[in-house]
N, C-alpha and C positions, 0 to 999 in steps of 0.2 A: 695241397699246396695252397699257400695263403699269404696275404698281406693284410691281415684283418686287425692287427693289434691297435693301430691308430687310424683305421678306416682308409688305408692307402689305396692306390690305384694300380699297383704293380700286378703283372700277370706272370704265370708260369705254366709249363707243361712238362710231363714226364712220359717217356716211351722207352720200349726195349729196342735196341738197334744192334745189328751184328758189326763187329770190328775185329779184324785180325783173327777170325775164326772163333770169336767168343761173343756171348751176349753181354751187352752193357746197358746200364740204366742211364739214359740221356735226360738230363734236367736242363731245360732251357727257360730263361726268364727275361722279362723286360721290366726293369725297375724304373718306375715313374715317380718323380719327386712331387707331383701334384697331390693334393689332399694328404700331405704328410707321409707319402709312401717313400720308403728308403731301403726296403729289403724284401726278400721272399723267403719262405721256409717250406720245407717238405718233411713229411713223416712217412716212413715206410716200415710196415710191420715185417719182421724177419721170420715170423712163423704164421701158420694159418690161424685165422680168427683172433689174432692179437695175443695169443698165449705167450707166457714168459719164455724166453730163450735161455736154455742152459748153455752158457758160454764157457763152462769149466774146462772143456777140451781145447780151447783156443788160447794162443799166446798173445794175440793182439788183433788189430783191425788194419787192413790194407786198403787205403783209399787212393785211387789214381784219378787225378783231376786234370782235365784238359780245358783250355780256354781259347776263345777266339781272339784274345789279345786286347779286348776293349777294357778301358779302365773301370 
């Protein structure tokens, strides 16, 4: 997780949390506009050791996003 492209001051955290009987990846961020910060990013390897993922057996990606309602 980073805001390093333009030396920004934003911070972020990721953790695994249970919800409705399933594990989810919770990504929390505080975006600070000081020092040109305006975004956060995260990278998550889908395989061990960053090996390529053969996604040939998949039809797409399902992403469920929940927000706390802040703009």
